[in-house]
C-alpha positions as CSV (number, residue, x, y, z in Angstrom):
1,M,-95.5,-7.8,-115.4
2,S,-92.2,-9.0,-114.3
3,K,-92.8,-6.4,-111.3
4,Y,-95.7,-8.1,-110.2
5,I,-94.0,-11.5,-110.7
6,T,-91.6,-10.6,-108.1
7,I,-93.9,-8.7,-106.1
8,F,-95.4,-12.1,-105.5
9,F,-93.0,-14.4,-105.1
10,L,-91.0,-11.5,-102.0
11,F,-94.6,-12.0,-100.5
12,L,-93.9,-15.9,-100.8
13,L,-90.3,-15.9,-99.3
14,V,-90.8,-13.5,-96.4
15,S,-94.1,-16.0,-95.2
16,G,-92.0,-18.9,-95.7
17,I,-89.2,-17.6,-93.6
18,L,-92.0,-16.7,-91.1
19,F,-93.2,-19.9,-91.6
20,I,-89.4,-21.4,-90.8
21,I,-89.0,-19.3,-87.8
22,L,-92.6,-19.8,-86.2
23,G,-92.5,-23.5,-86.6
24,S,-88.8,-24.0,-85.0
25,I,-90.2,-22.1,-82.5
26,I,-93.7,-23.9,-81.9
27,K,-92.7,-27.3,-81.5
28,G,-95.5,-30.5,-81.2
29,G,-96.3,-33.9,-82.2
30,D,-99.8,-33.5,-83.0
31,P,-101.0,-34.8,-86.7
32,A,-103.3,-31.8,-86.7
33,E,-100.5,-29.3,-86.5
34,D,-99.2,-30.9,-90.0
35,V,-102.9,-30.2,-91.5
36,T,-103.2,-27.1,-90.1
37,R,-99.1,-25.8,-91.4
38,I,-100.6,-27.4,-95.0
39,F,-103.9,-25.1,-95.1
40,G,-101.7,-21.8,-93.6
41,I,-98.9,-22.4,-96.5
42,I,-102.1,-22.8,-99.0
43,I,-103.4,-20.0,-97.7
44,V,-100.1,-18.0,-98.0
45,I,-100.0,-18.7,-101.7
46,L,-103.3,-18.1,-102.2
47,L,-103.0,-14.6,-100.8
48,S,-99.1,-13.9,-101.9
49,F,-101.0,-13.5,-105.5
50,L,-104.3,-11.7,-104.5
51,I,-101.7,-9.3,-103.2
52,S,-100.1,-9.0,-106.3
53,Q,-102.9,-9.1,-108.3
54,I,-104.0,-5.8,-106.3
55,F,-100.5,-4.3,-107.2
56,Y,-101.6,-4.6,-110.6
57,L,-104.9,-3.1,-110.5
58,I,-104.0,0.2,-108.7
59,N,-101.2,0.5,-111.4
60,I,-103.8,0.0,-114.3
61,V,-106.5,2.8,-111.9
62,K,-103.4,5.2,-112.0
63,K,-102.3,4.9,-115.9
64,K,-106.6,5.3,-116.4
65,G,-106.5,8.5,-114.2
């Protein structure tokens, strides 16, 4: 189980680093950008969870086969 938690946090960390890098490159003062960034972070968290669950399901299928 710790393997999948590690995968989740790894994807979360990599995505966070990309958000920081891209956020420093793209500058703007529009309030809509903040809302877009918040939704982007939420989507990244959910997709990281989904990716770790997919790895878990792949390993379950490998063990049965």
